[in-house]
N, C-alpha and C positions, 0 to 999 in steps of 0.2 A: 578637731581643733583643740589645742592645749591652752587652757586659761592660766595665766600667771597667778601664783598664790599671793601676789601683792595687790591684785585688783586695781592697778594703777590708773588714776584719772588721766584720760587723754591717750591711753594705750591703743594699739592697733589691732586688738583681738578680733573685733567684729569685721574689720576690713581685710584681714589676712587672706581669706579666700579670693578676694579680688587682686590684692597686691602680689601674691605669690605667682600668679600667672605671668607677671611681667618681670620677674626676677631672672637673671641670666640662667641659662640651662646648666652650666657647669662652672663651679668655683670651689675652691678649697677653704678659703677663710672668709667668714662673715664678720665684718667690722662695723660696730655701731657706736658712733660718738655720743648718741643720746639714747642710751639703752632703756631708760625708764624701768618698768616692771619686767621687761624681757619677753613680751608676747611675740616679738618678731623672731628672735633667735630660737625660741621654743617651738616655732612652727616653720622653721627653715632648715633644709638639709645642707650641712657643710661638715668638713672634717675638723675644723677648729673655729672657735667663736671668741671674739673680743668685744666685751661690753663696757663702755665708758659712760660716766655721767658726772656732772658737776655737783650733783646732790650727794654729799658725802654719806648721809645716812642711808640713802638708797643703795649705794655700793656696799656699805657695811652690812646691810641686811642680805644682799646677794651673797657676799662672802661668808656671812654667818650660816645661811642655809647650805651653801656649797661645802662648808666644813663638815656637814653631815653626809657627804658623799659616801655611799656604801654602808651607811649606818642610820638609815631613816627611822628604823624602829626606835632608836635612842631619842631621836628628835621628838617623835610623837609621845614618848614617855615623859620627856622633860616638859613639852608644851602642855600636855594634858594635866600634869601635876600642878602647874601654876594655875590653870583654870579651876581645878578642884580646890587648891589651897585658898584661893580668894573667893570661892563660891560663885563664880561667874556662870551664867547659863550656858548650856552646851547641848543644843537640841540633837546634835549628831550622837552624843553619848547618852541621850535619854534624860539628861538633866535640864529640864525646861521650866518655865514659869507656871504658876498656878492658873487655873481657868478663871479664878476670881480676879486675878490681876489682869488677865487678858480682857476680861469683860469691862473692867474699870478703865483700862488704858488701851483701847482697841488698836491704836496705830503706833503706840510708843512703849508697849509693855517691856520689851527687851531693854530699852534705854532706862526706864524707871527701875527695873530690877538690877541692872548692872552698874548703875551710876556710882554708887559709893565705892564699890570694889575697884572700878575703873579709875576713879580719881585717886585712890590710894596707890595703885600701881603707877599711875602717872607721876605722882609725887616722888615715889621711890626711884623711878627711872631718872627723873630730873636731878636727883641726888647722886645717882651713879649711872652716867650715860654709857658705861661699858656693858651694861646688862642688856644685850641685844635681844634676848628671849622676851624680856618684858616689853621692849619696843615693838617686837613683832605682835605680841598679844594686844598691845594698844592699837596697832594698825588694823588688826582683825575686828576689834570691838569699837573702834573709833568711827566718827561720822564720815561716811563715804569712803572709808578705808584710806584716808589721806595721811600723808606725812607733813605736818605743819609745825613750825617752830616760830616763836616770837623773836623780837629784836634782841632779846637777852639770851637767845639760844635755848629757851625752855620749850619743851613739847607742850603745845597748848590746845590740841584738838579736843572738842567735847566728845562725850560718849555718843555712840550711834545706836540706832534701833536694829542691831544686828547681833549675831552670836556665832559660836563655832558650829556650823551646820555642815550638811553633806557636800555643799559646793566648795567650802573651804578645804574639807578633807580630801575631796577629789583633786582639787588644784594642787595641793601639797604632794599627793601621791604621784601624780603625773610629772610634777616638777622633779621630784627625786628620781623617778624612773628615767627622766631625760638626762639629768646630770650624772647619774651612775654610768651612762653609756657614752657621754660626750665630754670633750675637753673644752672648758670655758674659762676665760681669763677676764677679770674685772679690774678696771682702773678708775680712779677718781681725779680727773683732770678737766680743766677748761677745754672746750672743744678746739680752740686754736692751737693750744699746746699739743693736744692729743693728735690732731691731724698733721701738724707740721713735723713732729719728731718721729713719726713712724717710718719704717722701711717697708715699702710696698712690693708685693709680688704680682706677677702677671695674672695669677689665679685668685687675687683678692676681689672682694665685692664689698663696697661701702654703702650701707643703707643709713639714711639720715632722716630723723623725725624730730626736728628742732621745735622749740616754742614758736608759735605762730605770731607774727608781728601784728596782725589785725584781729586776733581773737583774744579776748580778755578772760583769763581764768588764773587760778592759783599757780598752775604750772608755767604760765607765760610771764609771770612777774619778773621784772628786771631785764627783759628782752627788748631792746630798742633798735633803731635803725642802724646804729653803729655795729651792733651784733649781727644784724642781717647782712650788712655789706661785707663784714669780715668773713661770715660763713660762705657767702656766694663767691668771694675771691678765693677762699680755701678750696671750694669745690672746683673752681676753674683750674687750680693747681693740680688737683687730682686728675682732672681730665687731660691736662698737658702731660702727665706722667703715664697716661694710658690705663689708668685705674677705672674700672667700671663703678658707677655710682647710681643710686636712685634716691631722689629726695621727695618726701611727702610734705605737702603744704597746702595752703588755700590761696586762691586768687581773689575770691570775693567772700565776704562774711558780713552779714547784717548791714548791708548797704555800703560797706567799705571795700575798696580795692587796693591790693598790694601792687601798685604800679611798678615799683622797683623790681619785684620778683617777676612780674609779667614780662617786662622788657628784657630782663636777663635770660628768661627761659626760651627766648626765640631762637637761640643757637643750639637748643637741645630738643629732645623729643618730649612731648607733653601728652599724658594720658589722663582722660577724665575718670575720676573715681566717684562711685556712688557714695555720697557723704553720709556720715553718721548723724549730722545735724538735721533736725526736723523743725519745720515751722508749725507751731501749734495753732496758728491763726488760719493757715491755709496750706494744706499739704501739697497743693499743686504749685506753690511758689517755692522755687529753690533759692533759699537765702544764702546758701554756701556753695561755692564752686571749689571742690577739693580735687587735687591733681597729684600725679606722680610724674616727676621729671627725671629722665634718664639720658645718659650719653651713649646708649647702645640701642639696637633694635631687637625687639622680640616680636614674633609674628603679630599681625593685626594692623589695623589702621589707627593712626594717631590723629587726634582732633584737638585743635586749639580752642580754648574757651575765650 
């Protein structure tokens, strides 16, 4: 499995072994209206990939990394030069924090060590938002690797207890290996505009992983019932055109049910997916019912939740 170098909150990295089994057997173009960090296209075989997202900085970062296609060595040189310039910790390079600091701040030593440099880079990026290398550094060293901006458009994520480690290096290397061999196109549109204005081919496959209506997290902010209805109507239009689609979503989460989605799904195939969500109170209780909804059949029995 290929891990996205964006470590995107809510991505489908851990679910891809399950999901891939239910993707169509043959298609040329993989189209994603909600591409996020790209874990799906990175782990799916197609001839051409189209990744869209309404998060402009997510797409800017994808295009930024894609600009190093065929020249990843230059990326690592530029990336590591910034790390060294600001004296950030980099365990992958052997530049780590002292044992004394580790003993003093056992669970937060990276955050303590990197905080001042991180805040300096954050201020510099907010003064020049075209410096996408600094934004990527902030993503790697920020809390939970998130992209978060305040109402004034300023990047405001605090430093995280993370650094440039072997997992980051590996994710970047496999990402560059993938884009060196594949043709990927990125767009920054609202999903309605993206889906409506495309010309579809019989060999297209549309995979959708939208914000979840009944799951509260940073990624789902701004997603309401109107968005949900517009999305379901747009998917119906795809179906009417004969375009294959698969939609990831949840029917139930923390006592809430998405009745709108459950009713709509009855005209399609519903596959139960073993969820990422875990109840810390009782692992025997399944608090979340996660599903994949398709308009095509792939071997196996479909069960409704």
